[in-house]
N, C-alpha and C positions, 0 to 999 in steps of 0.2 A: 958852411957845412949844413947838408939836409939833417933834418932832426925827425926821425922816425919814418922814414921810407923803408918799405918792405918790398923786396923782389922775391918771386917764387919761379924758377926756371926748370921747366921740364921735370916737375915733381910726380913720381910713382909711388904708390905704397900699397903692398900686398899683405893681407893676413891670410897665410896659408895659399889656397888656391884662388881665394876672392881678391879681386883687383878693387881696391877701395878708391884709389886715385889714379886717374889716367891722363898723364901729360898736363899737369896744371901749370899755367903761366900766368902770373899775376904781377901787376906794378901797382903798389899802394902808396900814394903820394903823402909827404909830410903833412900832419895835423889835418887829414881829412877823415871823415866818419864814413867807413867802408863797410858795407853789409854783405855778408856771405848768405845767400838765400837759397832755399831749396827744401823739398820734402825730406821726411825722415830717411836716413840711409843714403843720402845723394853724395856724402863726402864733405860737407861744410865743417862739421865738428873736427874730423880728422885733419882737415886743413889747419884749423886754428890751432890744434894740439901740435901740429909741425911747427908752427910760428913760435909757440910758446917753448918748444923743445921738449914737450912731453912724449913725442913721438918722433922718430927719425925716418926720413924717406929711403927707399930702396934705391931710387935713383932721383938724380937733380940736386938743385943748389938753392939754398935759402940764404938770402943777404938781407941784413939791416944796416942801412946807411953805407951801403956799399961793401961792408965786411962780411965775408963768408962765416955764417953761424950755423950751418947744416947740422954739424955734431956737437955744437957747443952746449953746455948745460943751461938750464932755465935761468940759474942764478947771475950769469954773466950778460943776459940779453936785455936787462933794464925794461922788465915788462911787469905788468900786473894783471891777473886774470880774475874775473868774477864768474863763478860756476852757476848752473841753474839751481843747485841745492844750497848756494851760498857758502858751504863748507866752513861754518863758524866753529870755534871751540866752545862746547857747551859748559864747561866749567869755569871759563874766563868771563869776566864782565866786558861789557862794550869796549871800555876804555883799553883793557888788556888785548882784546881782538885787534883792534885798530893799531895798537903800539907793537903788535908782534912782529911784522916784517921790519920795523925800525931796530927792534932788539936783535933779530938775526943779521941785520947790516951793522951792528955794533955802533949806532948812533949814541952820542953821549946821553945820559939819562936827563941832564938838564934840558936838552934840546927836544927830549920826547914829548912831554906834556903839551907844550904850545902847538907843536905840530899835529898831536891827536886832536886837540880842541878845534884846531883851524880845519882839519878834515871833517869832523863831526858837524861843525857849523855850515860847511858847505852842502851838506845833506840834511840838514835840519834835525840832527839827533844829539845835539849837545846837552840836553836835558835828560838823556838816557844812559850816559855813561857809566853810571853804577851798577846798571842792570846786567843780567845775564841773558844770553839768547832766548832760553826757554820763557823769559818774562816778556818778550817782544811780539808784536805781531808780524805776520808774513812780511807787510811792507816795510816795517822798521828793521826786520832782519836783512832785508835787501839793502836797506841804506847803511847798515853797518858794514856789509860786505863790500859796497862801493866805497865807504871811508876808508876801510883797510887797503883797497887797491890804490887809491889815489893819494895815501898819506905820503908815500915816498917820492911822488911827482915822476913816475915812469914815462919813458918816451913812447912806450906802447901799452895800450889799455885794451885788453882782449876780453870780450863779453860773450859767454855761452849761453844763449836763451835766458838772460837774466830777469825777465819779466814774466816768464811763462807760468810761474806759481802765483801770481797775483791775480785778484778778481778783476774784472773788466774795467770798472771805473778808476781803481787804483793804477792799473796798467796805462790808461790813457794819460793820467796826471804824472806818473813817473817817467812816461816816454818824453814828455816836454822838458821835464827837469833834466833828464840824462843828456838831451842835446845841448841844453844850456851850460850843463856841467862840463861837457867835452870842449865846447867853445872856451870857456872861461879857464880851463886848464890848457888849452893850446896843445892838446897832446892828439897822436894818431889813435883813433879807436877803430877796432875791427870787431864786428857785431854778428855773431852768427844767430839766425832766426829761420823758423818756417812760416812766420807770419808775414805775409807781403805787406800788409798796411804798416805794420812796424818798420820794415825795410824801406818802403816808399817814403815814409814821413821822416825818418831818422838820417837816412844815408845820403851823402853827397854823391857817392857812386856805389855801384852794387855789382856782384857776380851772381849769376843765377847758375846753380848746380843741379845736375841730374845725373844718376848712375855714375858718379864719381869724375864726371866731366864738367867744365865751364861751358855753358851754351851762349852766354852773352855778358859782356861788362859794358856798363854805361851808367849813365845818369839815370835816376828814377824815371824822369820823362822820357828819355830815350827808350828805355826798356819797356815801358807802358804804351808809348805812341809808335815805336817802331820796332816791334819784335822781329828778332832776326831769323826765328825758325817756328814752325808750327808748335813744336814742343813749348817754347817760351810762351807763345800766344795762348796756349790751352792751359798754362799755369798762372800767368799774371793777370790780375783783375779779380774783382769779386762782385758778381761771379765773373769767370773768365770769358774770354772772346768766344762767340758762336764760330764754329768752323763747319762750312758746307760744301759739298762737291759742287763744282760749277763749270762751265764752257766758255772760254774766252776767244772771241773773234774781233780782233781790232780793238775798239772801244767798247764793244758790246759784250757784256757779262750776263750769261743765262744760268739761272738757279731754278730748278724744278720747272722748266717752261717758262718762266718769267724773265723778261729782259730788263736790265739796267743798264743805261747808257753812262759810262764813266766819263769824267771830266778831262781825261788824258787816254793817250794810247800807250798801254804798258810795252816796255821793252822785252817781249816775250813771244815765241813763235805762235802762241795760242793753243788751243785745245783744252784737254782736261787741267784744271787748276783747282786749288782750294781757296774758297772765300772766307774771310774773317771778318766779323763785324761785332762790335761792342754792343751789350744790351741796350746801352742808352742811345744807340744811333740805328736801332730798328724802329720803325714807326707804324702805328695803325693807319692802313690805307685801304679804303673801300675798293680800290681797283687793283689792289696788290695780290700777293700769294695767299691762296687759301690753307689755313692751318688749323689744328684741332686744339682747343684749350684743355690742357691737361690738370693745371692748378694754378689759381692766382694767390700770391702771398702779399698781404698789406704790411709794408715795412714802415708805415707811419708817413715819412715824407714822400714816399713812392711806392709804387706797386709794381711787383715782379711777377710778370706772366711767364709760365711754363707751357710752351706750345709745341706741338708735334708737327713737323713738316715730313711727310711720309714717316720714316722710321728715325729722324733727327730730331732730337730735343733743341727747341731754340728758347733762349731767354730774352724778354723784352722788358726793360725798365720804363715805365710810365709814370707821369705825375698823378694820374688818377685813372679809375677804370671803373665803369658801371654797365659794362657791355654783356657779353656771352656768360652763360653758365659752363659748367664742365661738360667737355665732349662736344660743345658747340663749336661753330666755325668763327674763326677770326682772321681777318685779311691784314697782311703786313707788307711793308716795302722797306728798302734800305737807303740810307743817305749815300748818295753816290761817293762824295767827296770823304767819306769816313770808312770806306771799304779798304781793307787790306787784302793782298793776293799772295798766295805761297804757291811755289813749284810743288805739286803733290809728290813727285817722285823723290825729289832730294830734300823736301821739307824746308827749303829756303825761302826767304822773302823775295818777292819780286819788287823792285824799287817803285816807289813813286816820284813825281817831281818834287815833293817836299822832303825827300830822303837825300 
């Protein structure tokens, strides 16, 4: 039997006249690390709360391992949730915070202590069991919340932006540990984040949310390299993809009067399209398009150029730059094999041979 498969079918959720979720369909596989990615207010946390049983849908069905749990209380869903603010009991020790769900489940007292110690060891806080949350750093509080979540060995591990309160260095370190922890537990993890780098590095698959809808589901590689819509392309990537108006004629693509010959002929009638290209696939080319340098940002390992092509801002990532000053001309070209094309009217991706 499957262990930790989650199906959402036709989920709608309204708060008054506001439609928070519009026809959400998801199939989350057993023991995969699945990210719900999107900006604030896109519906990802509402979706997670539906799976947890903290919200109920106005329409649709939620299944866990084939069983309808749409209106089942959280206690019977075999889930554990880690919230953004950790939700620890300040008057209890770390030991008692971790033990709390076991006591609620009426686990025999003799069994609780070894289970608590084991959970604490998994997240490296076994030496802090006697402390209270107020005596812990933010990172230690987060580990305590993780230990409390995993101590029951649930089939679903739900995480709502659990790293957002940590500083940058600790977030990177904890991200690695979180993925290792999920693999060692062999549990389905559903992870809400607005941080695409977190989603890209942690997730086996991800769903991209915007305005209460899912725009794309796929592996991080699929979402990054084959964005399904202009909206996904403009959200994924740091910085995101450059999007410019273009004219397509067979395999000839014209941007601001500059022609790039594509290595294939797109299956599209031609005319006005939207060209997408990642900043790292734009190159400096003395015979290319003339742009105006707005600002260069030295990122250490690379330099990010902010250029204006007419009134369109184009971002270019280069290894080094000792060229023009601000407001001076910089000529650029595009790597033809790295160009993405979208139908401007529908916003949908125009397939390439690699698709």
